[in-house]
C-alpha positions as CSV (number, residue, x, y, z in Angstrom):
1,M,111.8,73.8,66.1
2,K,108.6,71.9,65.9
3,H,108.9,68.9,63.6
4,L,111.5,66.0,63.9
5,A,112.0,63.2,61.5
6,I,113.9,60.1,62.6
7,I,115.0,57.7,59.9
8,G,115.6,54.2,61.3
9,G,113.3,52.3,63.6
10,G,115.7,50.0,65.3
11,S,116.3,50.1,69.1
12,W,118.3,53.4,69.0
13,G,115.9,55.2,66.6
14,T,113.0,54.2,68.7
15,A,114.7,55.2,72.0
16,L,115.4,58.6,70.5
17,A,111.8,59.0,69.4
18,I,110.7,58.3,73.0
19,T,113.1,60.6,74.7
20,L,112.9,63.5,72.2
21,A,109.1,63.4,71.7
22,P,108.4,65.9,74.5
23,R,110.8,68.4,72.8
24,F,108.8,68.6,69.6
25,E,105.2,69.0,68.4
26,S,105.5,66.0,66.1
27,V,108.0,63.2,65.6
28,R,107.9,61.0,62.5
29,L,109.7,57.7,62.9
30,W,110.4,56.0,59.6
31,V,110.5,52.2,59.9
32,Y,111.7,49.9,57.2
33,E,109.7,46.7,58.0
34,A,106.1,47.0,56.8
35,D,104.8,44.4,59.2
36,L,106.5,46.1,62.1
37,V,105.0,49.4,61.1
38,E,101.5,47.8,61.3
39,R,102.2,46.4,64.7
40,M,103.7,49.6,66.0
41,R,100.7,51.6,64.8
42,A,98.4,49.2,66.5
43,T,100.2,48.6,69.8
44,R,102.3,51.8,70.1
45,E,105.4,49.7,70.9
46,N,108.4,48.4,68.9
47,D,108.1,44.7,69.9
48,L,111.0,43.7,67.6
49,Y,113.8,46.0,68.7
50,L,112.7,47.7,71.9
51,P,109.8,45.9,73.6
52,G,108.3,47.2,76.7
53,F,108.5,50.9,76.0
54,P,105.3,52.7,74.8
55,L,105.7,55.4,72.1
56,P,104.4,58.9,73.0
57,A,101.2,60.0,71.3
58,N,102.9,62.6,69.1
59,V,105.2,59.9,67.5
60,E,103.9,59.0,64.0
61,I,105.1,55.7,62.4
62,E,105.9,56.2,58.7
63,T,106.7,53.9,55.8
64,E,107.6,56.4,53.2
65,I,110.8,58.5,53.2
66,A,109.2,61.5,51.5
67,G,106.4,61.7,54.0
68,S,108.8,61.3,56.9
69,V,111.2,64.2,56.0
70,G,108.9,66.6,54.3
71,G,108.7,69.8,56.3
72,A,110.9,68.6,59.1
73,D,113.0,71.1,61.0
74,I,115.5,68.4,61.9
75,V,116.2,65.0,60.2
76,L,117.9,62.5,62.5
77,G,119.5,59.6,60.7
78,V,119.7,56.4,62.8
79,M,120.2,53.8,60.0
80,P,123.1,51.3,59.8
81,S,126.1,52.8,58.0
82,H,126.0,50.5,55.0
83,L,122.5,51.8,54.2
84,A,123.2,55.5,54.9
85,R,124.1,56.6,51.4
86,S,121.1,55.0,49.7
87,L,118.6,56.4,52.3
88,Y,120.0,59.9,52.1
89,R,119.7,59.8,48.3
90,K,116.0,58.9,48.7
91,M,115.5,61.8,51.2
92,A,117.4,64.4,49.2
93,P,114.6,65.6,46.9
94,N,112.3,66.3,49.9
95,L,114.8,68.1,52.1
96,R,115.1,71.9,52.5
97,P,118.2,73.9,52.8
98,A,117.0,75.1,56.2
99,T,116.6,71.5,57.5
100,R,119.3,70.5,59.9
101,I,120.6,67.0,59.3
102,V,121.8,65.1,62.3
103,S,123.6,61.7,62.1
104,A,123.4,59.3,65.0
105,T,124.9,56.4,62.9
106,K,128.1,55.0,64.4
107,G,130.0,53.5,61.5
108,L,132.2,54.1,58.5
109,E,131.4,53.5,54.8
110,N,133.4,50.6,53.3
111,G,134.9,51.4,50.0
112,T,134.8,55.2,50.1
113,L,136.0,55.1,53.8
114,E,133.9,58.2,54.4
115,R,132.4,59.2,57.7
116,V,128.7,59.4,57.6
117,S,128.7,63.2,57.8
118,Q,131.0,63.3,54.7
119,L,128.7,61.1,52.7
120,I,125.7,63.1,53.7
121,G,127.5,66.2,52.4
122,D,128.3,64.4,49.1
123,V,124.8,63.3,48.5
124,L,123.2,66.7,49.3
125,K,125.8,68.9,47.6
126,P,124.0,68.9,44.2
127,H,120.9,70.1,46.0
128,F,122.2,72.5,48.6
129,E,124.9,73.0,51.2
130,A,123.6,71.0,54.1
131,K,123.7,72.0,57.8
132,I,125.1,68.8,59.2
133,A,125.8,67.6,62.8
134,V,126.6,64.3,64.4
135,I,125.7,63.0,67.8
136,S,127.5,60.2,69.7
137,G,128.4,59.1,73.2
138,P,127.9,56.3,75.8
139,T,124.2,55.5,75.0
140,F,122.5,52.2,75.3
141,A,119.1,52.5,73.8
142,R,117.2,50.7,76.5
143,E,118.6,53.0,79.2
144,V,117.8,56.1,77.2
145,A,114.2,54.9,76.6
146,R,113.9,54.2,80.3
147,G,114.8,57.8,81.1
148,D,118.2,57.1,82.8
149,P,120.4,60.2,82.8
150,T,122.4,60.3,79.6
151,A,125.1,62.6,78.3
152,L,126.4,62.8,74.8
153,V,128.1,65.1,72.2
154,V,126.7,67.0,69.2
155,A,129.5,68.0,66.8
156,S,129.5,70.2,63.8
157,T,131.9,72.5,61.9
158,D,129.2,75.1,62.2
159,P,128.7,76.3,65.8
160,E,125.2,77.6,65.1
161,T,124.1,74.2,63.9
162,A,125.6,72.4,66.9
163,G,124.0,74.9,69.3
164,A,120.6,74.6,67.7
165,V,120.6,70.8,68.0
166,Q,121.9,71.0,71.5
167,R,119.0,73.3,72.5
168,A,116.4,71.2,70.6
169,F,117.4,67.8,72.0
170,S,118.5,68.5,75.6
171,G,116.0,67.7,78.3
172,P,115.8,66.5,82.0
173,T,117.4,63.1,81.3
174,F,119.2,63.8,78.0
175,R,122.2,66.3,78.1
176,L,124.2,67.3,75.0
177,Y,127.6,69.0,74.9
178,T,128.7,70.8,71.8
179,S,131.9,70.1,69.9
180,P,133.6,71.6,66.8
181,D,135.1,68.2,66.0
182,P,132.9,65.8,63.9
183,V,136.0,63.9,62.8
184,G,136.9,62.9,66.4
185,V,133.3,62.2,67.4
186,E,132.6,60.0,64.4
187,V,135.9,58.1,64.5
188,G,135.5,57.5,68.2
189,G,131.9,56.3,67.8
190,A,132.7,54.0,64.9
191,V,136.0,52.4,65.9
192,K,135.1,51.8,69.5
193,N,132.8,49.0,68.1
194,V,135.9,47.3,66.7
195,V,137.6,47.3,70.1
196,A,134.5,46.1,71.8
197,I,134.6,42.9,69.7
198,G,138.0,42.3,71.2
199,A,136.6,43.0,74.7
200,G,134.0,40.3,74.1
201,V,136.7,37.9,73.0
202,C,138.6,38.5,76.3
203,H,135.5,37.8,78.3
204,G,134.6,34.7,76.2
205,L,138.1,33.3,76.7
206,G,137.7,33.7,80.5
207,F,140.2,36.5,80.9
208,G,139.7,38.8,83.8
209,S,139.6,42.6,84.3
210,N,143.3,43.1,83.7
211,A,143.0,42.0,80.1
212,V,139.9,44.1,79.4
213,A,141.4,47.2,81.0
214,A,144.6,46.8,78.9
215,L,142.5,46.3,75.7
216,I,140.4,49.5,76.4
217,T,143.5,51.6,77.1
218,R,145.4,50.4,74.1
219,G,142.2,50.5,72.0
220,L,141.8,54.2,72.9
221,A,145.4,54.8,71.8
222,E,144.6,53.3,68.4
223,I,141.4,55.3,68.0
224,S,143.2,58.5,69.0
225,R,146.0,57.9,66.5
226,L,143.6,57.4,63.7
227,A,141.4,60.3,64.6
228,L,144.3,62.7,64.9
229,A,145.7,61.5,61.6
230,M,142.3,62.3,60.0
231,G,142.2,65.8,61.5
232,G,140.4,65.2,64.8
233,H,141.3,66.9,68.2
234,P,143.0,65.0,71.1
235,K,140.5,66.2,73.8
236,T,137.6,64.7,71.8
237,L,138.9,61.2,72.3
238,A,139.2,61.8,76.1
239,G,135.6,62.8,76.3
240,L,132.1,61.2,76.0
241,A,132.4,60.3,72.3
242,G,135.8,58.7,72.8
243,L,136.7,57.2,76.2
244,G,133.1,57.3,77.5
245,D,131.6,55.4,74.6
246,L,134.5,53.0,74.5
247,V,134.2,52.0,78.1
248,L,130.5,51.5,77.9
249,T,130.7,49.4,74.7
250,C,133.5,47.2,76.0
251,T,132.0,46.5,79.4
252,G,128.2,46.7,79.1
253,D,126.1,43.6,78.8
254,L,123.8,45.4,76.3
255,S,126.7,45.9,73.8
256,R,126.0,44.0,70.5
257,N,129.6,44.3,69.4
258,R,130.9,42.9,72.6
259,A,128.4,40.0,72.2
260,V,129.9,39.2,68.8
261,G,133.4,38.8,70.3
262,L,132.0,36.7,73.1
263,E,130.3,34.3,70.7
264,L,133.4,34.1,68.5
265,A,135.5,33.1,71.6
266,R,132.9,30.4,72.3
267,G,133.6,28.9,68.9
268,R,130.6,30.1,66.8
269,T,131.3,31.3,63.3
270,L,130.6,34.9,62.2
271,E,127.9,33.7,59.8
272,E,126.1,31.9,62.7
273,I,126.4,34.9,64.9
274,V,125.1,37.4,62.3
275,S,122.2,35.2,61.3
276,S,121.0,34.9,64.9
277,M,121.1,38.7,65.5
278,K,118.0,40.9,65.1
279,M,120.1,44.1,65.1
280,V,123.2,45.2,63.3
281,A,126.6,45.1,65.1
282,E,128.4,48.0,63.3
283,G,131.8,46.8,64.4
284,I,131.7,43.8,62.0
285,K,131.6,46.0,58.8
286,T,133.5,48.9,60.4
287,T,136.5,46.7,61.0
288,T,137.3,46.6,57.3
289,A,137.0,50.3,56.9
290,T,139.1,50.9,60.0
291,V,142.0,48.8,58.8
292,D,141.8,50.4,55.3
293,L,141.9,53.9,56.9
294,A,144.8,53.0,59.1
295,R,146.8,51.9,56.0
296,R,145.8,55.1,54.1
297,H,147.0,57.3,57.0
298,R,149.9,55.0,57.9
299,V,148.7,54.6,61.4
300,E,149.5,51.5,63.5
301,M,146.4,49.7,64.7
302,P,147.3,46.2,65.8
303,I,144.0,45.5,67.7
304,A,141.9,46.5,64.7
305,E,144.2,44.3,62.5
306,Q,143.7,41.3,64.7
307,M,140.0,41.8,64.8
308,H,139.9,41.9,61.0
309,A,142.0,38.7,60.8
310,M,139.7,37.0,63.2
311,L,136.5,38.1,61.5
312,Y,137.5,37.7,57.9
313,Q,140.6,35.5,57.7
314,G,139.6,32.7,60.1
315,R,142.2,33.5,62.8
316,P,141.3,31.8,66.0
317,P,140.5,34.2,68.9
318,K,143.3,32.8,71.1
319,E,145.8,33.2,68.3
320,A,144.7,36.9,67.8
321,I,145.3,37.6,71.5
322,R,148.6,35.8,71.4
323,Q,149.8,37.9,68.5
324,L,148.9,41.1,70.3
325,M,150.8,40.0,73.3
326,E,153.9,38.9,71.4
327,R,154.4,42.0,69.3
328,T,157.7,43.8,69.4
329,L,158.3,45.4,72.8
330,K,158.2,49.2,72.8
331,G,157.5,52.2,75.0
332,E,154.0,53.3,75.8
């Protein structure tokens, strides 16, 4: 495969362009902000989302969706989940049946409660039966761009598609494992952001490692219950896209979702936090979809419920933690 299109020029999309550029003849990186496009073309650097990392010579910065995806062997979607449906609709007329669609978006669509691979299938079905895969795992953009060793999962219901993406993307510092379980991979990648907000709250309230370890463990139990109810496989949640990504997002200083919880615990409002952020913290919107999915599948998710109450119902962080601790006692 020679040509890669990346849709989304945030920190993750830019990091993927940098690390995958040696694997392709050309990489087209679609960026939304027109002024940022001009600067990136002039300086060969994303000064807004990933400063300090030069773009390889074969990375082209694009402003038009059609020009970005036309003729691409792989289209890699790295947009926020709430923009995914509209952007894939714009791409659809210019995609070919042979093009492999890979989603790197870690979120769920509010309202429909669909995973991103599901909505891609919905959008493209009138045109053709798409070859869809998803990638996820413990991946901070800055470390990937720096060339730190990174491992993640590529999942598809079609083994040939997963294997093709694995071969195309894997390199000296970027290792992919295949999985037949996009449900588990996507639920793990999305809902871990909700738990990470709680981890930030624990840190912001001054709690120690005991509290964070308990939150991660019980958070994984919640994610696993939901994924299994939706048809995912247990071993997926014990792997890179489950436990691995959850630990990273709950403990790493580069985690945007953890930072949201940290600021909430310090007394800032959600509106203040969001307005001060350059990048999207997916867990904010995903919390609503997670709670709705839990109700649909009759799955108990008390951490997600408390995060939703804190984000959208004004529940103080200390009160949310107290309610988690004072729930009815039960076996593990």
